[in-house]
C-alpha positions as CSV (number, residue, x, y, z in Angstrom):
1,V,-14.5,6.4,-2.6
2,Q,-14.0,2.8,-3.1
3,L,-11.0,1.3,-3.1
4,Q,-10.2,-2.3,-4.1
5,A,-7.1,-4.0,-3.2
6,S,-5.2,-6.7,-5.2
7,G,-2.0,-8.8,-5.9
8,G,-1.0,-10.1,-2.4
9,G,0.1,-13.6,-2.3
10,L,2.8,-16.2,-0.9
11,V,6.4,-15.7,-1.9
12,Q,10.0,-16.4,-0.6
13,A,12.1,-14.4,1.1
14,G,14.1,-12.1,-1.3
15,G,11.3,-12.2,-4.0
16,S,8.8,-9.4,-5.2
17,L,5.3,-8.6,-5.2
18,R,3.7,-5.6,-6.9
19,L,0.1,-4.5,-4.9
20,S,-2.6,-2.6,-6.9
21,C,-5.3,-0.5,-5.7
22,A,-8.0,0.8,-7.9
23,A,-10.2,3.8,-7.0
24,S,-13.5,4.9,-8.0
25,G,-16.3,7.4,-7.2
26,S,-15.2,10.9,-6.2
27,I,-11.7,10.3,-6.7
28,F,-11.1,14.1,-7.3
29,S,-11.2,15.1,-3.4
30,I,-8.5,12.6,-3.0
31,D,-4.9,13.7,-2.1
32,V,-3.1,11.2,-0.5
33,L,-3.0,7.6,-1.1
34,G,-1.3,5.2,1.2
35,W,-0.4,1.6,2.1
36,F,-0.8,0.1,5.4
37,R,0.1,-3.5,6.7
38,Q,-1.0,-5.5,9.8
39,A,0.5,-8.5,11.3
40,P,-1.2,-10.5,13.7
41,G,-1.2,-9.1,17.4
42,T,0.2,-5.9,16.1
43,L,-1.0,-2.5,15.3
44,R,-1.7,-1.4,11.9
45,E,1.3,0.6,10.4
46,L,1.8,2.9,8.0
47,V,4.0,1.8,5.0
48,A,4.6,4.3,2.5
49,T,2.0,7.3,1.0
50,I,2.1,9.1,-2.4
51,T,0.4,12.7,-2.6
52,S,-1.2,14.1,-5.7
53,V,1.7,15.8,-6.4
54,G,3.7,12.6,-6.6
55,S,5.5,12.9,-2.9
56,T,6.4,9.8,-1.4
57,N,7.2,8.7,2.3
58,Y,7.9,5.3,3.7
59,V,8.3,3.7,6.9
60,D,12.1,3.3,7.5
61,S,11.9,-0.7,7.6
62,V,10.9,-0.6,3.7
63,K,13.1,2.3,2.6
64,G,15.4,0.8,-0.5
65,R,12.6,-1.9,-1.2
66,F,9.3,-1.0,-1.6
67,T,8.1,1.8,-4.2
68,I,4.8,3.5,-4.4
69,S,3.5,4.9,-7.1
70,R,0.3,6.0,-8.8
71,D,-1.0,6.0,-12.0
72,N,-3.4,8.8,-12.7
73,A,-5.2,7.7,-15.7
74,K,-6.5,4.4,-14.2
75,N,-7.2,5.9,-10.7
76,T,-4.7,2.9,-9.5
77,V,-2.0,3.1,-6.9
78,Y,0.8,0.3,-6.4
79,L,3.3,-0.9,-4.2
80,T,6.3,-2.6,-5.8
81,M,8.0,-4.6,-3.0
82,N,11.5,-6.1,-3.7
83,S,13.8,-8.2,-1.4
84,L,10.8,-9.4,0.4
85,K,11.6,-10.5,4.2
86,P,9.5,-12.9,6.6
87,E,9.0,-9.8,8.6
88,D,7.2,-8.0,5.7
89,T,4.2,-10.6,6.1
90,A,0.9,-8.8,7.0
91,V,-2.3,-7.5,5.7
92,Y,-2.0,-4.9,3.5
93,Y,-4.3,-2.4,3.2
94,C,-5.0,0.5,0.7
95,A,-6.4,4.1,2.1
96,A,-7.2,7.3,0.6
97,G,-7.6,10.6,2.1
98,K,-8.7,14.4,1.5
99,V,-5.5,15.8,3.4
100,T,-2.2,14.4,4.5
101,G,-2.6,12.5,7.6
102,Q,-6.2,11.6,7.5
103,Y,-7.2,8.5,5.6
104,D,-11.4,8.5,5.3
105,Y,-11.5,5.6,3.0
106,W,-10.2,1.8,3.3
107,G,-9.8,-1.1,0.9
108,Q,-10.1,-4.4,1.9
109,G,-7.0,-6.4,3.2
110,T,-4.7,-8.6,0.7
111,Q,-2.4,-11.0,2.5
112,V,1.2,-11.2,1.9
113,T,3.5,-14.1,3.3
114,V,7.0,-14.2,2.8
115,S,8.8,-17.4,3.4
116,S,12.0,-18.0,5.1
């Protein structure tokens, strides 16, 4: 499985961005898709996940602001980020796994920078 992330950029606080992650390869084996982020000097953090049946989960700090969704026809997962804050600044990674909680495949990161 190959994952290609895109959509990062520079945005002012309060603004919005949508990240995309296109999957290819043996995607039939994938159950869960997730977005992680890592800011300089911090550990990688799980931001949001979505399963094959559409069940979603979010880290508390993004609840109500971020939405994860998937388009199965396009084999793409999205992360729509609203009301962005400077503390959302990080490199964002998409990941995929065959079972929830275990991520076997990773995309390249995409930088999100939120200016105050």
